[in-house]
Phi, psi and omega in degrees: 000129181293149177256102182272152170285172173288156173291133179223156178299141176291131185289144177263113182295340177290343177249020178064029177290149182240139175281132174252109185204162178300140174278350177251202182299141178183178180229151178227155175227139173243142176216164174279131181291328184283323184250349185065015179293127176295125181266307179196161172218158180198177182213167177191161175293332171231093187303316181299317179295317180297320180294333181292349178265010182279354177243149180291155175296146007270004183283325180254169179238179177072190183235148175220145177267005184234088180294330179297323179296312181297318180295321179297313180300314180296314182296332182249017186310318180296341182257357185267133172231160184219164171214160181226164178216120176287146179234157181291330182207165176297325179295320176297320179296317178297317180297318179295318178299314179300315180298313181294324179294327176289320184283322186215086180300153181251166175304316178248103177293150181288000000 
C-alpha cells in the first residue's frame, strides 16, 4: 500500500509558495478541495521537478503538451490541493499511476 502525504494546498509561486515532493521517483495527485474531484495525477523520476511544470510559464518550468491542463490548474489554484507518494523506482511510479488511473480516472487523463 502506498504511503501518501496529507492533502495540502497547491503552492502559489506568486506568493513564493514551494512544492513539497520527492526529489526522486514518485507520484502526485491533484484534486479540487471543494468537490474532492480528482483533477490529475502524474509521476516522474524527480517528482518535485515534474510537478513544477503543472503551471504555465513563467510560473511553471519544464514542458507539457497540454496547455489546457496548465491553464486549469492556474485558474483554479485557490481550490487545488495535492499529495505525493515516494516510490522506489520510476518503474514503480509508472505502475502505480497506471493502476490508480484505472481505479479512479481524473478530469485530465495522463
